[in-house]
C-alpha positions, 0 to 999 in steps of 0.5 A: 947252340943253333941259336948261337950259330944263327947269330954268328951267321947273320952277323957278319961283322960280330968279331972285330979283332984281329983286324987282319983276320976279320974275314976269316973269324966272321966266316959263316962256317963257324956259325954252321958248326954251332948249328950242326952241333945243336942239330946233332944234339937234338937228333940224339935227344929225340932219337932216344937210343941213349948211346953213351958213345955219342953223348960223350962225343957231342958233349965234348964237341959242344964244350970245345965249341963254347970253350973256344968261343968264350975264350976268343970273346974274352981275348977280344974284350982284353985286347980292345975293351969292347964288351963281348958276351963272354960272361954269359958264354962262360955260364953256358960253357960251365952248364955243358961241363956240368952235363958232361960230368954227370952224364951216363958213363955205363956201357962203354 
C-alpha cells in the first residue's frame, strides 16, 4: 500500500481519463490515502495488540482502496484501450479479501 501510494504521488500524469478530471484524479491526496493505510497496517502489525476491531477496519479500508483503484483502472482500460495495471491490482485485492475472510473475528 505504501509503495502504491508513493507511485501515485510521484506520477502526476498516471491517470489519463476522464480528460476533464485529470487534475482531480492525479491529486496527491489519493497517494497519501494509500500511504496512510499502509502505515497504519504496519503499525497494527508491529504493535502486536491484535485488536480485532482495528483488524476489521484496516482490512475494510484496504479492500475499499484496492477495489476502487482496480475498478478505476479497468474503466480506463475499457474507455481508452490504454493498459493499466488493473490485472495485478485485482490479484492484490483478492489477496486482501482472502485475508479479511480468514481474519480473526473473536472478541468483538
